[in-house]
C-alpha positions in Angstrom: -182.4 -69.0 -56.3 -183.0 -71.8 -58.7 -182.6 -75.4 -57.6 -179.5 -77.5 -58.2 -178.8 -79.7 -61.1 -180.2 -83.1 -60.1 -178.2 -85.8 -61.8 -179.7 -89.3 -61.3 -177.9 -92.4 -62.4 -180.1 -95.5 -63.0 -179.2 -99.0 -61.9 -180.2 -101.8 -59.6 -179.1 -102.0 -56.0 -176.8 -104.7 -54.6 -173.4 -106.1 -55.4 -174.8 -108.8 -57.8 -175.8 -106.0 -60.2 -172.8 -103.7 -59.8 -171.0 -104.8 -62.9 -174.0 -105.3 -65.2 -174.9 -103.3 -68.3 -178.1 -101.9 -66.6 -175.9 -100.2 -63.9 -173.9 -98.0 -66.1 -175.9 -95.0 -64.9 -174.7 -95.7 -61.4 -171.1 -95.9 -62.7 -171.3 -92.5 -64.4 -172.8 -90.8 -61.3 -170.1 -92.4 -59.1 -167.4 -90.9 -61.3 -169.1 -87.5 -61.2 -169.2 -87.8 -57.4 -165.4 -88.2 -57.4 -165.1 -85.1 -59.7 -167.4 -83.2 -57.4 -164.9 -83.5 -54.6 -165.6 -87.1 -53.4 -167.3 -87.8 -50.2 -169.8 -90.5 -49.6 -173.4 -90.9 -50.8 -175.8 -90.7 -47.9 -179.3 -92.1 -47.7 -182.0 -89.6 -48.5 -185.7 -89.9 -47.4 -186.7 -90.2 -51.0 -185.3 -93.7 -51.0 -182.2 -92.7 -52.9 -178.5 -92.3 -52.1 -177.4 -88.7 -52.6 -174.2 -86.6 -52.7 -174.3 -82.8 -52.9 -171.5 -80.9 -54.4 -170.4 -78.7 -57.3 -170.1 -79.8 -61.0 -169.4 -77.5 -63.9 -169.5 -74.5 -61.6 -173.0 -75.4 -60.4 -174.6 -76.8 -57.3 -175.4 -80.4 -58.1 -177.1 -83.3 -56.4 -176.0 -86.7 -57.6 -178.4 -89.5 -56.9 -178.8 -93.3 -57.2 -182.3 -94.7 -56.4 -182.2 -97.5 -53.9 -185.1 -99.3 -55.6 -184.9 -101.7 -58.6 -184.6 -100.0 -62.0 -188.2 -100.7 -63.0 -189.6 -98.8 -60.0 -187.1 -95.9 -59.9 -189.8 -93.3 -60.6 -190.9 -92.9 -57.0 -187.4 -92.0 -55.7 -186.8 -89.7 -58.6 -190.1 -87.9 -58.1 -189.3 -87.6 -54.4 -185.9 -86.0 -55.2 -187.5 -83.6 -57.7 -190.0 -82.5 -55.1 -187.4 -82.1 -52.4 -184.6 -80.4 -54.4 -186.3 -78.9 -57.4 -183.9 -77.9 -60.2 -183.1 -79.4 -63.5 -183.4 -83.2 -63.8 -180.8 -85.1 -65.8 -181.2 -88.9 -66.0 -178.1 -91.1 -66.9 -179.1 -94.5 -68.2 -178.2 -97.5 -70.4 -179.6 -97.6 -73.9 -180.0 -100.8 -76.0 -180.6 -98.8 -79.2 -177.1 -97.3 -79.2 -173.8 -99.2 -79.9 -171.5 -99.9 -77.0 -170.0 -96.8 -75.6 -171.9 -94.4 -77.8 -173.1 -91.3 -75.7 -176.2 -89.3 -76.8 -178.0 -86.5 -75.1 -181.6 -85.5 -75.5 -184.6 -83.9 -73.8 -187.9 -85.7 -73.6 -189.0 -88.2 -76.1 -190.0 -91.9 -75.7 -188.7 -94.5 -73.3 -187.6 -97.0 -76.0 -188.8 -99.9 -73.9 -186.7 -98.8 -70.9 -188.7 -99.6 -67.8 -186.7 -97.2 -65.6 -187.5 -94.3 -67.9 -191.1 -95.4 -68.1 -191.4 -95.4 -64.3 -189.8 -92.0 -64.0 -192.1 -90.5 -66.7 -195.2 -92.0 -65.0 -194.1 -90.7 -61.6 -193.3 -87.2 -62.8 -196.3 -87.0 -65.1 -193.9 -85.9 -67.9 -191.3 -87.2 -70.3 -189.7 -83.8 -70.5 -186.4 -84.2 -68.7 -182.8 -84.3 -69.9 -181.2 -87.7 -70.6 -177.7 -88.9 -71.0 -178.0 -92.1 -72.9 -175.1 -94.6 -72.7 -175.1 -97.3 -75.4 -174.8 -100.9 -74.3 -175.5 -102.4 -77.7 -178.2 -105.0 -78.8 -178.4 -108.5 -77.4 -176.7 -111.1 -79.6 -179.0 -113.5 -81.6 -182.3 -114.0 -80.0 -181.3 -113.3 -76.4 -184.0 -111.6 -74.4 -183.2 -107.9 -73.9 -184.3 -108.2 -70.2 -181.7 -110.9 -69.7 -179.0 -109.0 -71.7 -179.1 -105.8 -69.6 -178.4 -107.9 -66.5 -175.2 -109.4 -67.9 -171.7 -108.1 -67.5 -169.9 -106.4 -70.3 -167.8 -108.6 -72.5 -164.0 -108.8 -72.0 -163.6 -106.7 -75.2 -166.1 -104.1 -73.9 -164.5 -104.0 -70.5 -161.2 -102.8 -72.1 -163.0 -99.6 -73.2 -165.6 -99.3 -70.5 -163.8 -96.8 -68.3 -163.1 -94.6 -71.3 -166.8 -94.7 -72.2 -167.9 -93.9 -68.7 -165.5 -91.0 -68.6 -166.9 -89.7 -71.9 -170.5 -89.9 -70.5 -169.4 -88.1 -67.3 -167.7 -85.4 -69.5 -170.9 -85.1 -71.5 -173.0 -84.7 -68.3 -170.7 -81.9 -67.0 -170.8 -80.2 -70.4 -174.6 -80.4 -70.4 -174.7 -78.7 -67.0 -172.2 -76.0 -68.1 -173.2 -75.3 -71.7 -176.8 -76.6 -72.2 -178.2 -79.2 -74.5 -177.6 -78.2 -78.1 -173.9 -77.2 -77.8 -173.2 -80.4 -75.8 -175.0 -82.5 -78.4 -173.0 -80.8 -81.2 -169.8 -81.6 -79.4 -170.4 -85.1 -78.0 -172.4 -86.7 -80.7 -169.5 -86.2 -83.1 -167.1 -87.9 -80.6 -168.8 -91.2 -80.2 -170.2 -93.4 -82.9 
């Protein structure tokens, strides 16, 4: 029997990061957890919080690494070793406008240290990704500073809709595969 879909949201632990741009992966996975029947995330020996359930008619493991974003590869590799299955990483993306959702398999990390850590720990870049656009920093603001800021008041008005769209795209990816989901969702946002 094949392993479950392993959907990992990226973010930083702790309440001081909860509302930041970098934590949008956690937000999407938390919404998926509600859709999978709720319940509570529990601590897993891989140093991640996990919730097992069903999404899109499939067995799924939803996970949030308990480490900081830049070293999330260890927990993700531990989850892959433990559960097997298909890995989907949900993460913020500076190269996409706010709320734009894009899906892809493999490719570069685009300067995203969380993705770089995962690729290094897994020894491959070949995993599915749900990219959530957070936009570019204004002016000359350092991108590392920008991702740790909260969304603007204007963005917050549309944030729940965008998180919902990313969760829908993740479920469609699990149900229908990459190409049909790309065709459907890339036309919907930006």
